C-alpha positions as CSV (number, residue, x, y, z in Angstrom):
1,M,-37.5,-2.6,-17.6
2,A,-37.8,-6.1,-16.2
3,D,-35.6,-7.5,-19.0
4,V,-32.9,-4.9,-18.3
5,L,-32.8,-5.8,-14.6
6,K,-32.8,-9.5,-15.4
7,D,-29.9,-9.0,-17.9
8,L,-28.0,-7.0,-15.3
9,S,-28.7,-9.6,-12.6
10,D,-27.6,-12.5,-14.8
11,G,-24.5,-10.6,-15.9
12,L,-23.5,-10.0,-12.3
13,A,-24.0,-13.6,-11.3
14,S,-21.9,-14.7,-14.3
15,M,-19.2,-12.3,-13.3
16,V,-19.1,-13.7,-9.8
17,E,-18.9,-17.2,-11.1
18,R,-16.0,-16.4,-13.3
19,A,-14.0,-14.4,-10.8
20,G,-14.8,-16.5,-7.7
21,P,-12.2,-19.2,-8.2
22,S,-9.5,-16.7,-7.7
23,V,-10.7,-15.7,-4.2
24,V,-9.6,-17.7,-1.1
25,R,-10.3,-17.6,2.6
26,V,-7.3,-16.5,4.8
27,E,-7.1,-17.5,8.4
28,G,-4.2,-15.7,9.9
29,R,-5.6,-14.1,13.0
30,R,-7.6,-14.9,16.1
31,R,-10.7,-12.8,15.4
32,G,-12.0,-14.4,12.3
33,P,-11.0,-15.0,8.7
34,S,-10.3,-12.5,5.9
35,S,-9.9,-13.0,2.2
36,G,-7.1,-13.2,-0.3
37,V,-6.7,-13.3,-4.1
38,V,-4.5,-15.5,-6.2
39,W,-1.9,-13.2,-7.8
40,S,0.0,-16.0,-9.6
41,D,0.2,-19.8,-9.2
42,G,1.4,-20.3,-5.6
43,V,1.3,-16.7,-4.6
44,I,-1.7,-15.1,-2.8
45,V,-2.0,-11.4,-2.0
46,T,-4.0,-10.3,1.0
47,C,-3.9,-7.4,3.5
48,S,-1.1,-7.0,6.0
49,H,-3.3,-5.9,8.9
50,V,-5.3,-9.2,8.9
51,L,-2.2,-11.3,9.6
52,E,-1.2,-11.9,13.2
53,W,1.4,-14.6,12.4
54,E,3.8,-15.4,9.7
55,E,3.7,-19.2,9.3
56,G,1.0,-21.9,9.3
57,I,-1.7,-19.6,7.9
58,E,-4.7,-21.7,6.7
59,I,-6.0,-21.0,3.2
60,G,-9.5,-22.0,2.3
61,L,-9.7,-23.0,-1.4
62,P,-12.7,-22.6,-3.7
63,D,-13.1,-26.4,-4.0
64,G,-13.5,-26.7,-0.2
65,R,-9.9,-28.0,0.5
66,T,-7.6,-26.2,2.9
67,A,-3.9,-25.6,2.6
68,K,-1.1,-23.9,4.5
69,A,0.7,-20.8,3.5
70,N,3.5,-18.6,4.9
71,V,4.1,-14.9,4.6
72,V,7.0,-14.1,2.2
73,G,6.8,-10.4,2.8
74,R,4.5,-7.6,3.9
75,D,4.3,-3.8,3.5
76,P,2.1,-2.0,6.1
77,G,2.4,1.2,4.1
78,T,0.2,-0.2,1.4
79,D,-1.5,-2.8,3.7
80,L,-0.3,-5.7,1.4
81,A,1.1,-9.1,2.2
82,A,2.3,-11.9,-0.1
83,L,1.6,-15.5,0.9
84,K,3.3,-18.5,-0.6
85,T,1.6,-21.9,-0.8
86,D,2.7,-25.2,-2.3
87,V,-0.7,-25.9,-3.8
88,A,-0.5,-26.0,-7.6
89,G,-3.2,-25.2,-10.1
90,L,-4.6,-22.0,-8.5
91,T,-6.5,-19.7,-10.7
92,P,-4.9,-16.2,-10.9
93,A,-7.4,-13.3,-11.1
94,A,-7.8,-11.5,-14.5
95,W,-5.8,-8.5,-13.3
96,R,-6.2,-5.2,-15.1
97,E,-5.7,-1.5,-14.3
98,P,-8.6,0.5,-13.0
99,D,-7.9,3.3,-15.5
100,A,-11.5,3.4,-16.8
101,L,-13.1,3.6,-13.3
102,Q,-14.8,6.9,-12.5
103,A,-17.1,8.0,-9.7
104,G,-20.5,6.4,-10.2
105,H,-19.3,3.2,-11.9
106,L,-20.7,-0.1,-10.6
107,V,-18.2,-2.5,-9.0
108,V,-18.5,-5.9,-7.3
109,S,-16.5,-7.1,-4.3
110,L,-15.8,-10.8,-3.9
111,S,-14.8,-12.2,-0.5
112,R,-14.6,-15.6,1.0
113,P,-15.3,-15.4,4.7
114,G,-16.5,-19.0,4.7
115,Q,-16.5,-21.8,2.2
116,R,-18.5,-19.9,-0.4
117,V,-17.9,-16.6,-2.2
118,R,-19.7,-13.5,-0.8
119,A,-20.5,-10.8,-3.4
120,G,-21.2,-7.2,-2.7
121,L,-22.5,-4.6,-5.2
122,G,-21.4,-0.9,-4.9
123,I,-20.3,2.2,-6.8
124,V,-17.1,4.1,-7.0
125,T,-17.5,7.2,-4.9
126,V,-14.0,8.8,-5.4
127,R,-11.5,8.4,-8.2
128,G,-8.3,10.4,-7.9
129,D,-4.6,10.4,-8.6
130,A,-1.8,8.7,-6.8
131,W,-1.7,9.4,-3.0
132,W,0.3,8.5,0.1
133,T,-1.5,6.6,2.8
134,P,-1.3,7.6,6.5
135,A,1.2,4.7,7.0
136,G,3.5,6.1,4.3
137,G,2.8,3.8,1.4
138,R,2.1,5.1,-2.2
139,L,-1.0,3.9,-4.0
140,D,-1.0,4.5,-7.7
141,S,-4.6,5.8,-7.8
142,D,-7.2,6.9,-5.2
143,V,-10.3,4.7,-5.5
144,R,-12.9,4.6,-2.8
145,V,-16.0,2.4,-3.1
146,D,-19.4,2.4,-1.4
147,I,-19.6,-1.2,-0.4
148,G,-20.6,-2.3,3.1
149,L,-17.9,-3.7,5.3
150,H,-18.5,-7.3,6.3
151,P,-16.5,-10.3,7.6
152,G,-13.8,-11.2,5.1
153,F,-13.9,-7.8,3.3
154,S,-10.2,-6.9,3.8
155,G,-8.3,-8.8,1.2
156,S,-11.3,-9.3,-1.1
157,L,-11.2,-8.8,-4.8
158,L,-12.8,-5.8,-6.6
159,V,-14.0,-6.3,-10.2
160,D,-15.3,-3.8,-12.6
161,A,-18.4,-4.0,-14.8
162,A,-16.4,-5.9,-17.4
163,G,-15.3,-8.5,-14.9
164,G,-11.7,-7.3,-14.7
165,A,-9.9,-7.6,-11.4
166,V,-9.0,-4.0,-10.6
167,G,-7.5,-4.4,-7.1
168,L,-7.7,-5.5,-3.5
169,N,-10.2,-4.1,-1.0
170,T,-9.0,-3.0,2.4
171,A,-10.5,-1.3,5.5
172,G,-7.1,-1.0,7.1
173,L,-5.6,2.1,5.4
174,V,-8.3,4.6,6.2
175,R,-10.2,3.6,9.3
176,S,-13.6,1.9,8.5
177,T,-13.4,3.3,4.9
178,P,-13.4,0.8,2.0
179,T,-10.3,1.6,0.0
180,L,-8.9,0.0,-3.2
181,V,-5.3,-1.0,-3.5
182,P,-5.1,-0.9,-7.3
183,T,-3.5,-3.4,-9.6
184,A,-0.4,-1.3,-10.4
185,T,0.4,-1.0,-6.7
186,I,-0.1,-4.7,-6.1
187,R,2.2,-5.5,-9.0
188,R,4.9,-3.2,-7.7
189,V,4.7,-4.2,-4.1
190,V,4.2,-8.0,-4.5
191,T,7.1,-8.2,-7.0
192,A,9.3,-6.6,-4.3
193,L,8.0,-8.8,-1.5
194,V,8.5,-12.0,-3.4
195,T,12.0,-10.9,-4.6
196,H,13.3,-9.2,-1.4
197,G,10.9,-10.0,1.3
198,H,10.1,-6.3,1.9
199,L,9.4,-3.2,-0.1
200,R,12.7,-1.3,-0.7
201,R,12.6,2.2,0.6
202,G,15.1,5.1,0.5
203,F,17.3,5.7,3.5
204,L,19.2,8.8,4.7
205,G,20.2,7.7,8.2
206,I,18.7,10.5,10.3
207,G,16.1,11.0,13.0
208,T,13.9,14.1,12.8
209,Q,11.3,16.0,14.6
210,G,9.2,19.0,13.6
211,V,10.3,22.4,14.6
212,R,8.7,25.9,14.2
213,L,10.7,28.4,12.3
214,P,11.3,32.0,13.5
215,A,8.9,34.5,11.8
216,D,11.5,36.1,9.6
217,L,12.8,32.7,8.3
218,A,9.2,31.4,7.9
219,A,8.4,34.4,5.8
220,S,11.5,34.1,3.6
221,L,11.2,30.4,3.1
222,G,7.4,30.3,2.7
223,Q,6.8,27.7,5.4
224,S,6.3,27.9,9.1
225,S,8.1,24.7,10.1
226,A,10.9,22.3,9.1
227,L,12.5,19.0,10.3
228,L,15.1,19.3,13.0
229,I,17.8,16.6,12.7
230,V,18.1,15.0,16.2
231,N,20.3,12.1,15.2
232,V,22.7,11.3,12.3
233,L,23.9,7.7,12.1
234,P,27.6,7.3,11.1
235,D,28.6,6.1,7.7
236,T,25.2,6.8,6.2
237,P,24.1,8.9,3.2
238,A,23.3,11.8,5.5
239,A,26.6,11.7,7.3
240,K,28.5,11.5,4.0
241,A,26.5,14.5,2.7
242,G,27.7,16.5,5.7
243,L,24.5,16.8,7.6
244,I,24.9,17.3,11.3
245,L,22.9,17.3,14.5
246,G,20.9,20.5,14.8
247,D,20.4,21.1,11.0
248,A,16.8,21.8,10.0
249,L,15.7,20.2,6.7
250,V,13.6,22.6,4.7
251,S,13.0,20.7,1.4
252,L,14.0,17.7,-0.6
253,D,14.2,18.2,-4.4
254,G,12.0,21.2,-3.9
255,H,9.3,19.4,-1.9
256,P,8.7,21.2,1.4
257,L,9.5,19.3,4.6
258,R,7.2,20.7,7.4
259,H,6.4,17.6,9.4
260,P,8.1,14.2,9.9
261,G,5.5,12.5,7.7
262,D,6.5,14.6,4.8
263,L,9.9,12.9,4.4
264,L,9.0,9.2,4.2
265,P,6.8,9.5,1.1
266,L,9.7,11.1,-0.8
267,L,12.0,8.2,-0.1
268,D,10.4,5.6,-2.2
269,E,12.2,2.8,-4.1
270,E,12.7,4.8,-7.2
271,R,15.0,7.3,-5.3
272,I,17.4,4.6,-4.1
273,G,20.8,5.2,-5.7
274,R,19.8,8.6,-7.0
275,E,21.1,12.0,-5.9
276,A,18.7,14.4,-4.2
277,V,19.1,18.0,-3.2
278,L,18.4,18.9,0.5
279,K,17.8,22.5,1.4
280,V,19.2,22.8,5.0
281,L,18.9,25.6,7.5
282,R,22.2,25.8,9.5
283,A,22.9,28.6,12.0
284,G,20.4,30.8,10.4
285,R,21.7,30.3,6.9
286,V,20.2,28.2,4.1
287,E,22.6,25.7,2.5
288,E,22.1,23.0,-0.2
289,H,23.5,19.5,0.4
290,R,23.5,16.8,-2.2
291,V,22.8,13.3,-0.9
292,T,22.8,9.9,-2.6
293,V,19.7,8.1,-1.2
294,G,20.6,4.7,0.1
295,E,18.8,1.6,1.4
296,P,18.3,0.8,5.1
297,P,20.4,-1.9,6.7
298,Q,18.5,-5.2,7.1
299,G,16.0,-4.8,9.9
300,D,16.6,-1.1,10.4
301,E,13.5,0.9,9.6
302,A,13.5,3.2,12.5
303,K,15.5,6.1,10.9
304,R,14.9,7.9,7.7
C-alpha cells in the first residue's frame, strides 16, 4: 500500500512539474492576482471576470520575470479573455479534450497566485453534455470539480490523471462553484477573440420581455409564456422579416421561447447567415416568419 501511495505521489509531483511552466500569474485587478494559461506563444487565456482593466496587465512568468500584456478580447458568457504579450518562448499547455473524464476521476489544478505554482487535488463531481451558462455562453461540456477555491484559482489549469490540459478553472460562471471551461470551448472562443476581438453572436434587432399567454393559447401552444417584442430596430433581420412591435415570439426553429434568457443561447455564431423559422403570435393568430440571422453592429450588444 505504501508503494502505491508513493507512486501516486511521485506521479502527481511529476505532472505538476511538467505542466507548471504553462501557468502564469495575472495581475489585472485591485483585489489580488489570478492565474492564466499559455494558449499559444504570445497568447494567454484567463478568466474575464478577474480583469478590471484592458492594458498594462502584469504577467508573472514561471522563471520569476514579469511582463506586460493587453486584452485582445473577452467573452463574459464563457468567462474567457485572451491576453497578448510580446514575450517569446512561452510554453503552451498540452491541450486535450476532457472526453474521458467521468465523475470520480482524479484531477489536479495548477494556479500561480505568487511566484510558485500551487497545486490542488480533487475529483470530478459532475460530467454532462454541453450547456448554457447564466451569462449566455455555451460550454461544450459540463464538468464540475471538487477542488477548494483559493487565491489564483480562477484562470488556473486543470489537468487529468494523464497530465493532459483539459481546460481552464473558473469560479465566476456559477457563484462559488468550481467549473471547468473545456478545451473545445477555449479553442472556439479564443480563436474568435484573437481574430475579431469578440465572440460573434447572432443578431435579430429586437428588444423583448416575457409575457404570459391567455389560458386558451397556452393550452394550444403547450407553453404558458412567450417573448413580447417591445422594439424593432430599422433595417435589421427582424424588420426585414416583417416582425413588428407587439408580436409575441413563441419559438425559434422549434425551440420554445418562454423567457428572455431563452433567445440568446439560440443565437450563437453558427447561426449567423443562416435562415431560422420564428413562430409568432400576432393578433391571436400564429404565424411563421423566416429570418436570416445577422451579426450585431460594432458595439451594439443591447438588442437581440
